[in-house]
N, C-alpha and C positions, 0 to 999 in steps of 0.2 A: 471326478473318477473316470476311469476307462470306460466303464459300462455306460454311463450316462453319456460319455462322448461318443460312442460307437452309435447310441441310440438317435443322439442328435443328428449325427452325419446320415444315418438310415432314414431319418424324416426328411432332411434337406433334399436327399435324392428321391425320395418319394413324392416330393411336391414338384421338383423339377426334372427329374429323369436323368439328366446330364450336366455336370459343373466342373468347371476348372478346379484343378487341385488347389490354386492360390485362392480361389474364392470361397471353397470349402474352409482352407486354413484359416483365412481372415475371419470367417464367421464364427470359427470355433475358438479362434485366439490361440492356434498352435501352429507348428512349422509345417511345411508341405512334406518333410521326411515323416512326421508323425501322421498326417493324412495317410501316405502310402503304407505306413506300416498298420495303421487302422483297417486299411482295405483287405490286407492280407489276412487279418483277424475276422472281419466279415465274411471273406470267402472261405475261410476254413470253418466258419460256423454254417456254411450252407446258403448264404445268402448270395444270389445270383449278380454279383457286382464286379466290374472290372475296369481298368484303364485303357484308354485308347489315344493314340499318338496322333499328330496333325494338326492342322489349323482349327478344325472342329472337334477336336478331341477333348478329353477330360475323363472324369470319373463318372461310369455309366451304370445304372441299374436297370436290368432287363424290364421290358414293357409288361411282361406278363405278371412280375412280382408287383408292379405299380398298380395294376388294375383293381385289386381288392378297394382300395379308396377312391379311385376315380370313377368307379362305377356306382357310386352311392347316388341314388337320386335326393334332390332338394328336400322334400319331405322327410326322407329318411334320416338326414342330416339334422333336420330341425328337431325330430323326435330325440335323436341321441343327445342333443345340447340342451333340451329343455329337461331338466332332471331334478328331483327333489334333494338338493344338496343338504339340507338341513338334517335329513334322516341319517345320512353318511357321516355328518359331523358329529351326531349324537354317539356313534359308535367309534369315533377317532379315525374316520376315512375321508373327512371333508377336504383336507389338503391334498391328500392323493388324488382325489376326483379332480379338483382343480388342476393340478399339475398334468393328469394324464389327458384331460380336455385341452389344454394350451398345447401339449406335445401333438396331439392329433389334428388341432386346427391349423397348426404350423405345416402340415404335411398335405393339406387339402388345396386343391386348385383355387383359383380365384372366387369363381363363381360359387362353389360349395362353401368357401370360408365367408363370403357374404351372408349365405343362408344361414350358416351356424351363429354369426354375430347377429343376424336379424332376429334370431328365435330367442337368443339368449337375452336381448334388451326388451323383448315384449312379452314374455310369460314367465311367471314366477309362481312356484307352489310353496305354499306355507301351511304345513299339516296341522299346526297348533291351533286350538280353540282359544277364543278369547280369555285373557287373565289365567291361562293354564300355567301349573308351575313348571319350571324348567326340568327337563329329564335328568337323572342320575348318570352324567356323563362319564365319570371316573368308574362306575359299576359297570356300565354298558361297553366300555372299551374292553375291561377285563373279561367279560362275559364272552365278547365276540372272539377275543384271542383264544379262550377256552374251548369254545365251539369249533373255532377253525383247526386248533390243534389236537382236539379230542382229549382234553385233559378233564378229570372231575374237578369239581368244585365243593367247597363248603360254605354254605350261606346261612345267615341268621336272618330269618323271614317273619314278617307279621302279617298274618292272615285277616282276612275282611271283618272278623269279630275281635281283632286286636291282639290275639294271641301270639307270642313270639315263640318260636322253635328254631332249632339247628338242625340242618339237614345236610347230608352228602349226596349231590346229584350229578347226573352225567348229562352236560348241556349239548343238545342237539342243534339249536338254532335261536335265532332272534327274530321277531315280528313286531312291525311297528303297525298300530291300528288307531286311526284318529289322533295321531299324537302320542299315544301311550304305547310303551314298549313292554313286550311280552317275552319271557324265556321259555322254550319249549324244552324239557329236560326228562331224563329217566329217573324216577325215584323209587328205588328197589326194583321191582319186576313192572311198575306200571309208567306209563306216560303222564306227565303233568304239565299244567301251563301255570308260570309265576309271574305276576306283575313286578316289573323291575323296579317301580318306585317303592314296593314294600319292602325292599332287600334292605336290611340295615347294616349288614356286614357281609364280607365276601372275601375269601381266599381261594386262590388256584391251587390245587395239589399238584405234586410231580407224578401222580399216578395217572395213566392214560387209561381209557375204556375202548371197548369196540363198538362201533357203529354199525347197526345192521345194514347189510348190502342193499336191501329193498326199501330203505327209509327215504322218503321224499318229504321236505317241509311243507311245499305247497299244497300237497295232497292231505297231508296230516292236517293243515291248518283249516282248510276248506272243510273237513270232515268234522274237526272239532268244533268250529265255530257253528256250523249247522247243527250238530246235536246240543251245543250250549243253548243257542236259541230255543230249540224245541223243547229242552228241559225247563227253561225260564220263560213261560208265556208272559206277554205283557199284559199290563193292568190299565185298562182303558179307562179315560175319564172324559165327560163332556163339559165344556167350560165357555162361558161367554167372556170375550176377551176385549178390553178397551183398544182404541186404535192406538194409543202410545205404547201398548205392551206387546203389539202383534209381532213386530220384526224381531224384537228380543226372544220372543217364545218359538216362533217358526224357526228362529236360525239354528236351533239345536235339538228340538224334540222333533220325532216322528209326529205328523198331524194330517187330520182330514178335515178341509174347511167343508162346513155343512151350511153355511150362507150366513144371511144377516140373523143376528140375535133377536129374539122376540121378546123386547124388553122396553118398548114404548120409546117416546119421542125424547124422554130425558136420558137415554144411553144410545142416542144417535151415533151411528158408525161402528158400534159394537160388532163382533162376528163370533158366531158359533163354530166352535172346533171340537174335535174328537182327537185326543193326544193319547199317546201309547208311552206308560213308563214301564220300568224294569220291575217294579213291584209297589204295594201298598204304601210303604214308608217313603219310597221315592216321590210319589205323587203328593202325599201328606206334606212333606218338607217342601217341595215347590209350591203347592198351593198357599202354603202359609207365607211363603218368601214374597209371592207376588202380590198378597194383600188385595187392596182395593181395586187393582188393576184387573182382576178377574172375578167372576161370578160362577161358583160350582154349581153345576145343573144336576150331575149323577156321577157317580153312584151314591145311593142315600147313605150307606156305610161310611164313605169317606166324607161325607158332610158331617156326619155325627162325630167322627175322628177329629175334624178341624174345630168343632165347637168345645169338644173336649180338651183338645190341646191348647186352645185359648184361654178357657177358664182356668188351666193349670198355670199359665203364664200370668193371667191376672192375680191369682192367689200368691204367685212367687215374687212378682215385681209391684203388685198394686198395693202393697201395705206401706203405710206412712212411717 
């Protein structure tokens, strides 16, 4: 396509500044006549590019126009090329990111190109937790398009209690937090946050909505998460943890190391920890899952709940 060829030509000139028309033609696999027609198109679009005659002539891009890329510092280039591509792939933009970075790297001077390659080969972001289910990519791509074009959507949603409802919402944006995608949307007169993995069905309507001019996704998310954490105070538990379980437990849960567990020589290497759970039920489920690898110290009501749940399991599964 002509637009892609014009961009490729501009990136070649961005990298070199001056190139013979024949070299550009060979690189783009077109004729020199096509190169000069493209030169006219770029000039008409306001790009400061022109042809010079003579032994040192060629197609020239004004130095001032080149300066935007050539003035990048190496640490800025590294920051640009170390990106969380998995998140963009979730919403259907992964290939666009790869193509954009390839085009950009082709326009960089040699030293900056080496810095970019160095960063890409040594740093990798993986936002997914271990064994975390794959995100609903098809829904996310549709949500991204709806939010981008300001189109209302109809969705079938299952809340945390398992209740399924149908809603018409105005999607304002998407947020990825710890590998989980959330939809920020207006439902009626209120702003709501929906987990994308709880969306069972999704249709984008032809109806467009008007986004408030002062709405800022970053500001909303910071305020909403702060309010959410304040509304849902942590449920704190003290545990003695076996050496083989320490890595698994501390890799995910917020914790405070209290020191060596006071459990005698038979439990050597155990550590005492204070963990923060989102609720009593979350703590109960985790303690039961960890089994003999932990010893619950407090609170007493959780110890009673563990015993009660264990007795229920024995009654249910202990029958012959």
